Structure formats: C-alpha cells, structure tokens
N, C-alpha and C positions, 0 to 999 in steps of 0.2 A: 146530712140529707133531715129537711126542715122536722116536725112532728105533723105538717100541714099535709105536706106531702102526698101519707098514700091516707086516699077516705074508702080503700076498700081492709076492713081490720082483719078478714081470712085468712088471710096474708102469715099473718103476725101467732106467736105463739101470744095461751090465755095473760101471762103478766105483760106480756109485750101492749096486748089490748090492751088490758086495762090502768099501766100506766096511758095509754095514746088518748085514754076517752079522760081523764082525767086532768090532762096536760089542756087537749082540750074543749077542755071547761075554765083553768087558770092560765092563759098562755104568757098572765104577767110577772106568774111568783116558777123561783128556782124549786123544780120538782123532787126531793131527794129519794129514791123507792131504796126498801127493806129489802134485801137479797140476804140471807142466810144471819149475821152475822154484823154484817156492814150496809149501807147508805151510796147506791150509787144513785147519779150524771147519767141522763144521756141524753141524742145525740145536740140540738143547740144551748143547749143548758151547759154540761155538760164546757164545751168549745166557753161558753160565761164567765161560766165559774175558773177556769182554768185564765181569763181573765182575767177577772176578777181578783181573783187570790195569786195572782203570780205561782202558778202550781199548773205542771205541769201531766198529764194524762200518764205520763213512761213514769212517774216517779209512784202513781198508784200503783200501779202493776209490776212496782217493784215492789215493793214494798205490804199487795199482800199475800204475795210468794213466800214474804218472809225470812227473805234474802235480801241482797246489794248482787249487785253482775259478779262480784266474788267469789260469791254464796255463805259471805260473812249474815249473822245477825246484827237486820239492824240498830242503830240505837235510841234507846227511851225515848218516849216522846209524852217528857211530865206526868 
C-alpha cells in the first residue's frame, strides 16, 4: 500500500493517521515510528529498507517474538 493511496485518514487509527500525515510532509525519507520499545517502518518504507539493508520482514517478526522458529532464544546482537 502506498502512503498516498488513502486520502481519507478517518479510516485509520490515530497512530496511523499521525504516521501518514508525517510521511506526506516528508515523502523522501524513511520514517521510523516508535512503537513501544521498537521502531517500525510501514508500507513502502518497509519494502525500501528491506531492499537497502538486505533484511527480510519475516526476520523482524521472528526476532520480535524473542525466539527463533525452533523456540530458542535469538543470538545476541552486539
């Protein structure tokens, strides 16, 4: 979904409304949005970051769950 695809923000949550307004003001940047202890990328930004960083969204979902696909703790990251 492109951020600009939905002009009517009333269909979105307040958080997503804020995100979409900020993104409309700065379409050229990757907008990291803080969600609790993590920063998230949405829509085209997530796809672009994945391409730029060689990072798969599924890896992030698995890491967020704090376990790998076998239920073990993920390796320490630095």
